C-alpha positions, 0 to 999 in steps of 0.5 A: 500500500502507498506510504502516503495513503497510510499517512492520510489514514493515520492523520484522520484516525488521530483527528477523529479518534476512531478507525471507523470514522477515519475509514468512512472519511477516507472511504475504506473499511475499518479493517483496511484503516486498521491494517494501514495503521499497523503497517505504519507502526511496523515500519516505524517500529513504535506503537502510534495508538494505545487501543482499548475496546472503546477508544484509541489514544495516541501515544507520545510517538503518535503525537510526534508523528502527527505533528510531522505528517500534517506538515507533509500532507499540507506540503503535498497539497500545496504542491499539487495546487501549484501544478494545477494552477499552472496547468489549468487542470484542477483535480482532486477532492474537496470536502464541503459541509453545510447545514441541512436546509441550505445544503439540500436547497442550495448546495447539493443541486449545484454539485452535479453541474460543477463536476460536469464542468470540472470532471477531475474534481470530486466534491464530498458533501456532508450535511449537518445542522450541528456546528462543524469544526472545520479544522478538526474535521478537515473541511475545505469549505463550510457554508454557514447561515446565521450570525457569522462570528469572527474566527481565524478562517477566511469568509466569502460573503454570499448574501444577507438573507431576510428572516421571517417570524411566522406561523400557520393560520391554525396556530393563530386561530387557536393561540392568537397572534403576538402583537408585540415582541415581548408577547413571545416571552409571556408563555402564551406562545410556543416558539419552535427552536433549532437546538444542537451543540453550538446552536445560537437559535435558543434566542431570537434577535429582533429589530426593536425601535432602540436597536437589536434586542435578544429575546430568550424565547422558549417552546415545547418543541425543538429539533436539530433540523430546520426543516422539521421546525417548518413542518411543525409550524405548517401543522400549527404547532408553533411559531418559527423564525426562518430565512425567507427563501426557505419558506417563501412558497408557504408564505405566498400560498398562505400556509404560513403568515408573517408575524411581528412585521414591525420588529422583524428578526435581524438578517442572516448572513449566508457565507462560506468559510475556509482555511486561509491556505485553501483558497490558494488551491484552484479547485477550492477557489473555483468551487467557491466562486461557482457556488456563490453565483449559483446560490444567489441565482437559486435564492432569487428563484425561490424568493421570486425577487432580488434579495438584499444583495451580497455581503463583504468578504473577510 
């Protein structure tokens, strides 16, 4: 087996802490991943991991070897990117992550077109509404929707997306419509919340006369999937705060009714984040630019009108 392939598996086992997780990441079986680790250990003459029935823990030799192999893989990646840039022939794998909602509506539909345009580039898409650690999980591009906090990552801003607080007519008939933002805190209303580790949506930020105000809303239902919240709202179970493009069809059809339009939620930023060096890779750069245009076009299509526009890069 290729020594470089063995190193790639070792690095992912170290980062993910699991042979099965590393195998899925590298598209090999846990048995193959285990064999590659054993080959490295035999070649180096040291144990890289302490193994128990439940976990793998790197040894001191493993930690030292990891520090070096990460630099090796980054050097190989940079060399491949430089050659692709000169030749104009990008190739290789791009690891992309996105939340479920925008992943299904915006990102997944554009990938076949991108790969038809650049057939030597393979995109591996991972969808999850949890907050993915880009560095630890070795992602090249991460799409985010919400309030994008400062980080050591680069950001390509795509759009400012209007949010809407709304509910189904059945809910309004049964529970009434909140007349002011504070009514959401009274206990008379059921707010449907997106919850997962790192989630920011256990509060809603509204545009009040004196400036943005954070409301610690509560409700009987929560989920880590935004589409589940929309479905619950359509069934009359509560109030949601979602990006307009996700629910535009339901709003036009009257299945959902906007609420608190005088104090709307703050806009959500749609952006993609990436490590600083990744943008130097031509296939990553091409994918980001391609995605930016396709996402903007798709959101305009869903809204049936022009959105607020692009936001700035960082």
